[in-house]
N, C-alpha and C positions, 0 to 999 in steps of 0.2 A: 523784534522780528514780527513780520505779518505774513499770513499765508494768502497766496495769490496763485492764479493760473494765467498763462500767456495765451492771448487769443489774436488771431490774424484774420483779416477779412478779404485780403487779396493774396494772390500767389506770392508776389514779392513785396507785399505791403508791410507797414510797420506793425510790430508786435505790441499790443496793449495789455496792461495788467488788469485783472478783474478779480473781485472777491468771489471765491467758490461758494460761499454761503453754506458751508458744511458738506457740500456735495464733493464726491471724488470723480475727477475727470482724467481720462487717459490721453496721453499724447497721440496725435494723429486722428483723434476723434473730432466730433463737432459739437457745438453748443449754441444754444439761444441766449443771447445777452441783452442787457439793457444798455443802450448808448445814448449820447447827447442828441443823436438825430432819430432816435426810435429803437424799436426792437430789430435786432440783427442776428444773422446766421454766420458763425465764424468757425475757423479751424483751430483746434487746440494744438499750440506749438510747444508750450511747456505745460507739463502736468502740475498738480498740486506741489507747491514748493514754498519755502519761507525765505523772504528777503528783508534786508534792513529797511525800516520805515522811511528813512531819508531817501531811498531810492524811487519812492512812489509819489504820485501827486494826488493827495486826498481831495475829496472822498472817492473811494473806489466804487464803480458801478458794479452791480451784482450779476452773477450768472444766474439766469432763471431756471434753466434745466439743460440736461444733455439733449442734443438734437436727436429726432427719430427719423425713420424712413419717410414718414409723412411730410416731415419738415423739408426733406431733400426734394420731394415732389413739388413743394411750394417754391423752392429756389429755381427749379427747372421751369415752372410756369412763369415765374417772374422774369426769367431770362427771355422768354418768348415775348413778353409784354415790352420788355426793354428794346428789343428789336424793332417792334412795331412803333414804339415811341420814337426811336431813332429815325425811322423812315418818315413819320409824320413831321417830326421837328425839321428835318431837312427841306421838306416841301414848303413849310411855313417860312423858314429862313430865306429861301429862294424868292418866294412871293413877296416877303416884306423887303427884299433886297438889302439885307443886313450883311455888314462886312464882318463875318465871323465864320470859323470853321468848326463844326460839330466834331467832337472826338469820341465821346462815349456817354452812355446813359446808364444810370443806376436806379434801381427801385429798392426801397427798404423792404426788409423781410415782411413787415406788417402792413405793407402796401399804403403806407401813410404819406410817402413822399417820393417824387421822381427828381433825380438830380442830373442835370444836363451839363457835361463838361465841354468847354469850347476854348479855342485860341483865337486871338485877334491881335492886330498890330496896334490898336488903340482902344478907347473906351467905346462901348456899344450901348445904345439905348435899346434895350430889349423889353421894355415895359409891355408893349403891345403883343409881343411874342408870348410872355408869360401869361397874359390874359387869355389868348387863344389857346394855349396848351392846357390851362386850368379848365377851360370850358370843355375840352375834349376828354381829359382823363379824370376830371372831378376829384382831384387830390392836390396836395401842396406841391408846388413847383419851384425848384431852385435851380438857377443858372450860375454856374461857377467857372470863371475864367482861369486858365491854368497856363503855365509856361511850356516852352518847347521841350524842356526835359521830362515833364510830367507826361506830355503828349507821347513821347517816345516810350516812356514807361508802360503807359496804357496800351499802346498799339503793338509794342514789341517789333522785332525785326532781326536781322543778321548784321553783326558789326563787321569791320574790316578784317578782323581776326578769323572770320568764318564761323563764329559761335553766336548763339543767341544773345541779345543785349543783356549786359549785367544788371541793368536797372529793371528789366522785366522778368529776371529769373531769381535773384537773390538780394539785391541791394534794397534794404528797407528805407534808408534815408539817403538823400543826396549830400555829398561832401563838397565843399568849395574847392574848385581846381583853378589853378592860375597859370599864367605864362611862365612864372619862375620855376615851376615844376618841370615843364618841358626844357627850360634852359639847363637846370641841374642835371638833367639826364642826357644832355648834349643832343637833343633831338633837332632835326631840321625845323625851323619855325615856318612851316608851311601849312596853312590851315586845312588843306585837303588831307593832310597826312596825320594831323594830331586832333582832328575834330570827329565827333560821332555823328550819327545820322540826324541827331537833333540840332546840329549846327553849332554846338558848344564844345569845349575842350573835353576830350574823352575822360570819363570817370576813372579808367584804369591808370591814368598818370598819377593818381593819388596812391595807388597801391604800394608802389616802390619808393615814394618820396622820402620816407624815414631812412631807408638804407642809403639812398643817394646822399642825403644830408650828411649822415654819419661818415660815408666814405670820402666826401668832399673835404671834410674837416682834416683828413690826413694827407690831402694832396696839396703840393705848392701851387702857386699861380703861373700862368703862362707869362714869360718875361722875367721870371725870377732867376737870379744868378745862383748856381749851385755848385758844390764840389762833388765829384764823382770818383770812382776807382781809376778813371782814365784822365782826370784833370778837371779844369773848371769849365763849366758850360752854362748856356742859357736855354730855358725851357721853352720848346716850340709848341708842344701840345700835351694834353694829358688824357689818359684812359681811365675813367672813374672805376669801372668794374674790375679791371685787371690790376688797378693800383699801380699804374706804370706811367712814366713820362718819357717824352721824345725831347731830345736836347741836342744842341749844336755844342761840341766839346772840343776844347783846345788843350793839348798837353802842356804847352807853354804859350805864352802871350803871342809870340810870333808865328806859331803854327797855323796852318789853314785848319777851319773847323771840320769836324767829322760828325755824322749823325749817328747817334746811338740811343738805345732804350734802356731804362734802368727802372727797377722796382723802387717805390718809395723808401724802403728800408736800406737802399744802397747810397742814398744821397743825403746831402745836408745843405740846407738853404743858407746861403752867405748874404745875400741881399734880396729882399722881398718887395714886391709891388703892393702887396696887401690888398689886392683887389682882383677878383677872378674875372678874366676877359669873357665876356658873353656877347652873343648876338644881339643887335639892337632890335627893339620891338617896334613895329610900325603901328600908327594909329588904327589902321584897318584890322590888324591882328588882335588888338585889345577888345574889339567887340565880341570876340569869341569866349572871353572870360565870363564868369558868372557875376 
């Protein structure tokens, strides 16, 4: 076991483990830590705790000290400089006619580096932009191209559910989301209904996928021939959450079919298609996957 503390640098960012170096840190406090990109100011998400050594990636960077009120003032001052850097960078992008969209600017706590985040449909030759920014700010400049999901996470917004975006409030990492998840949940394969404001499939499709996969295992397939309390029938549709099937049932072979609903515990499959009928996926829709 090894002693660590959990530090987060953004509201909904990933938590990183650091070596407390003999210091006691309280949850919801702040600390100054050494990172790969310089000295940073972060929030303590997990106080001193012991974790198995295999759960960390050595070597651990150290916590330099708990943050002070003066450190908080430095962070506020840096935020104002980030706003200025954003404005200046926008002007230079327009003047150089670069095909890129500036999303955010970060300055490290030690004022050693400015990081500019941008999106673009292709590769961008920003060498001249870096030179001009370095001449203005007299510090290391890094331009980092990000994806549309990262852009949404940084800018935040309101989802179709009416709540703040999950990625901007509590999701530390993005999980892969696929069309199969929408199919398993019997959702309409309409991009406007299953895509987030980032233009990719909504992250919340992942939340219930495990439950739907487990429930789908108990359901027969559309087209299966089943025996029911009322006779033999063919399944017309299924309801995953209610664990219910809709079937056309005949009491005898010559009787006209009647439509009835049954719980999966009430039926027995006589002949199975062994393949769940799902909506076809167009090539256009596949672009919304990660």
